[in-house]
N, C-alpha and C positions, 0 to 999 in steps of 0.2 A: 628566508622568504616563505610565506605560507603556501601550502600546496594542496592539491586534491589527490586523495588516495582512493583507488578502486580496489576494495578487498573482495576477493572472489572473481578476479578479472578474467580468468580463463573459463569460467562457467558461461552458460548460455546468455543470461541477462547481463552478467559482468562484461562480456565481450561487446555486446551491443551498446552498453553504456560507455565503455571506453571509446568505441568508434564514434559515438555521438559527441563526446567531449573533444576528440581530435577534430571533428567537423566544425566545432565551435572555436577552434584555434587554441585549445587548452591541451597541454601535455601532462597527463596525470601520471602518478606513480602507480604501476600495476603490481598488485600484491596478491599472494595466494601461496598454497603449499607446494606447488610443483614448479621448481625453478626452470627446468628446460621448457616447459609449456609457456611460462611467462616470457622467456627470452624469445620464443617463436612469435608470440603475440606482439611483443614490442617491435620485432622486425616487420611483421605484417602491417603495423600501424606507422611505419616510417621512423621508428626509434622512440623509445621512452625508457624512463628509469623503471627498474623492477626491484621488488623486495619479497623475500620468502617469509611467510608468516603462517601460523597454523593455530586454529582454535584450541587444539590440544595443548598448546604452549601459550597461555595468555600473555606472558611477558613478550613474546615475539610480536603479538598484535599491538601491545602498548608501545613497543619500540618504533612502530610506524609513524607515530604522531607527535606533534608539538603544539603549543598554544596557537590558536587561530587557524590550524589546518582544518580541512574538510574531509571527512571520511564517508565514502559511499560503501555500504555493506550489502552485498548480494549473496552472502553465504547462508544458505538455508539447508534444510528446514530451520527456521529461526528458533523455534521452541527447543531444538536440540543444540544448535550451533551459534545462535545469535548473541548470546550473553557476553562473550569476551570482547567483541567489537564495541558494543554499547558501553561496557565498563571502561574500555580503553579511551574512548572519546571523552567521556566525562572526566576521567583521571587526568587527561592531557589538557583539558580546557579547549577541546576541538569541537567543531560542529559535526553533526551526525545525520545522515540520511540512509534509509534502507528501502528495500523493495518488497518487504513482507506483505502478505495478505492474511497472515495468521492472527485472528482476533485476540487470543490470549497473550501473544507477544506484544501486540499493540498496547494492550492494557498495561503490561509490564513497563513499557517505555514511558507511558504517562505517569506511572508511579514513581519515576525517577525525576519528576519535575523539579522538586526543591533542590536536589543534589546538582542538577544541571544548571539551574539558575546561580547557585553559589559558585559553580566552576566557570561560569561565563559561556556555557555550551548551549547551543540550540539543538534540540532533538526533533527530527522530522521523520517519523515512522510511516510506513505504508505509503511512500511517496512515489506511486506509480499508478497504473490502471486501478489497482487496489491502493488508495481510495481517493485519488485526486479529482477525477471527473465528478464523482458524487458530492464531494465537498463543495466544488464550484457550483454545480447545479443547485444544490441545497441552499447555498448562500445567495445565489441569484434569485431563487424563488422567495426566500425570506426577505431579501431586500425589496422585492416587489410587493410584499404583503406585510406592512408594519403591523405589529400586534399579533402575528401568527404564533400559535402555541405548539404546533406540531408540524413536522416535515417527514415525509416518507420518500425514500430514495431507492430506485431500482437500477440494477446493472443487467444489461442484456447483450448477447453476442450472437451473430449469425456466422455460421461456418467456423466456429472456434477450433483451434488446435492448441494443445498444451505441451509444455516442456516436462521433462522428467522431474525437474525441481518443483514445478507446480503440483504435479501429482503426489510427490513425496510430502509436500506441505499439507495438502488436503488430507492425506492419510494420517499425518501426525496430529491433526486437529480433531480427528473423529470422536475421540472420547474425552476431549478437554471441555471444561465448563465454558459456557458462552455468557454474553451480557447484553443488556439493552438499556436505553434511557427511558424510564417511566416516571412520570410525575416529578420530573426534575432531578431524579437520582439514578445513578448507575446501579442496576440490579442484576443478579444472576438470572439467566433465562436460557432455556435449552435452545441451541441452534436448530432451526427448522420448526420451531414451535408455532410459527405464524405464517400464513400465506396472505399475499396482497396482489390485487390485479391492477396493472398499469396499462395506460394507452400508449403504445409504442408505435409511432408513425401510422396511426389509424387502426391498429390492431390491438386487441386485448391480449395481454401476456401475463403469465403468473410468475410471481417471485416468492422465494422462500426466505425466511428471516435468517440473517447472519450477523455476526459482530463485525463492525468496521471501525474506522477512525472517526466517522461522522458523529457517532454517539458521544464521543469524548471531546471532539474538537469544535463542533459548530456552536455549542453554548458559550464558548469563549467570546465569539463575536456577536452572538445573538442570545443574550442571557435570558430573554423572556421565553425561549423555547422550552417546553416541558416534556416533550416526547419526540424521539428520533427513531425511526425505523429504517433499517438497511436491508435490502432484499437482493438475492441473486436469482436472475431469471432462469427458469427451467421449464421443460414441457410439463403441463399440468399433472399428468399421471405420476411423473417422477417426483415433482414437488409434493404431491399428496402422500406418496410413499415415504419420502423423507420425514414429513411431519408425523406420519404414523409411527415411524421408527425412532423418532427423536427421544422418546421416553426410554427406550432400550439403551441407546448409546449413553444417555445421561446416567442411567443406573449403573452401567459398566464403569463409568468414570468414578463412581463412588466406592468401588471395590478395588483397592490398590493392587492386589496380587493379580486379579483378573485383567485389569487395565494394563499392567506391565507385560503380561503374557501376550495379549492381543496387539499391543504396540510393537512388541518384538517381532511378531509374525508379520505385521504390516511393513515394518522397517526392512525386513529381508525381502519381502515380496515387491515392494515399490522402490526402485532405485532412483536416486535423484540425478546423478550425473549422466544423463542419457541424451543430452542435446534437446533441441526443440524444433519447431516448424521452420521450414526454409522460407526464403524471401517470396517465392511464388505463392506458397500457401498463405503467408501472412497478407499478401495483397488481396486475397479473397475474403478476408475477415472484416465484418462490419460490427461496430459496437455502439451501445446507446447508454446514456445515463439520464434517468427521468426523476425529477423532484417535484413533489406535490406539497405545497404549504397549506395548512388548514388553521382556521380560527379555533377558539376554545369550544365551539359547538360542533366541530368536525366538518364545517363547510369549507370546501376547497377555495382558496383565495388567490392562488397563483400556481402555475405549472410551468416548468422549464424542462425542455428536452435538448440534450446535447448528443451529437452524432460524431463518431470517430472511426478510426481504422483498427489496425492490429494492436492488441494490448501490449505486446512486448516492444514493438517499435515506440509506442507512446511512453511506456515506462522508461526506456532508455533516454528518450528525448527530454522528458520532464525531470528525470534525475540529473541529467547533464545541466539543464538550465538551473535547477535549484542549487546544485553544488557550485556552479560558476557564479551565480548571483550571491550566494553566501560568501564565497571567497572574496568578492569585490565589495563586501560590506552592505549588501542589500537586505539583510534580515532586519525585522522590526522588533526583535526581542530575543530572549534566551529562555531556556527551560523546554519542556515538552510542548510543541506547538502544532497546531493544525495548519494546513496549507494557506488558509485565508488570513489568519492572524500572523503567520510568519512573513507574508509578502504583501498583503493587501489585496482586496477583491479585484481592483482594476488590473493590477500587475499580474495576478494569477490568471485572470481571464485572458489577457493578451498572450501569456506564455502557453496556455492550453490551446489557444487558437493557432499559434505558431507551430505547435506540435501536431496539428492536423485535425483538431476538433472544431465543430461549428454548431450554432443554434439550428434546431429543426422546428418548423420549416426554415429554409435558408433566409427568408425575408423577415424572420423574427427580430425584433429590436433587442440589442444588448444594453 
């Protein structure tokens, strides 16, 4: 019988995801490299199967899966540790979801599209706060603006707290090449090269450009879109500083020896397995995803704002929903998929709503 495997289950996001699956009535296989920690988590969850696997031994990861299984990978930073799980899912003919927010890894997953289709695997990368709400907001805006040529999407958070894994992922991306969708093509572009101002609940807030899954995914459902921008909301002085420094980080990335040295320093300085915000802290976090669709002349033709809560709670809930739906045959295709083309706009909208997000203002029509 096909099963759901949570790889990295004893990590911060992995544990939250396992808890969300159990809350849905699903008993996942808990996998990771620490056997005793897995057994403790299984007991905490009321009993579950466990399996020891380590990215340092790719065969152990491959042994987790069979055809039709669903793998949720929360083992990051993904640029360093994500490859074995992705390869194992494709080799097994299993479906794959991950919690990455790392743009270069997202691009790598989409480059496996043909292999995954041939294997009968669906690959759903960045299937969490990074970047499901923006895909949904962007799709809703584009659906409301037939003929739109451009969409800009911004992510914003009030009172955010980050896990050690998130900080390690950010550090690991610092000197990696970024990308954007310009004139209908994916092109290399420095992260932080552009700023954009969004109206967020009546206040102007600044976003700095980042690579997401939206640049790669939204054109699947809306092929007329020629430009997609994704932005991370930051205080304006910090956003301006990042833009000013983006040339330096891009230059470092082109010098392999220097990049390796600085990456090594950052890896030692920023530890990933340090836990994350507690439940009380997560309850204070508020998040927003804003999408602005524009016509070929740059005129805004539709705007959609979604409001939610804590990013980690949402990531766990939407990963659990996506994996459970995939297990029950609810996917609309195989290969590297975006959230909309994987499940359909209405189905994704309902799932994101169930995970705690809503249109802003509250009386906006869906």
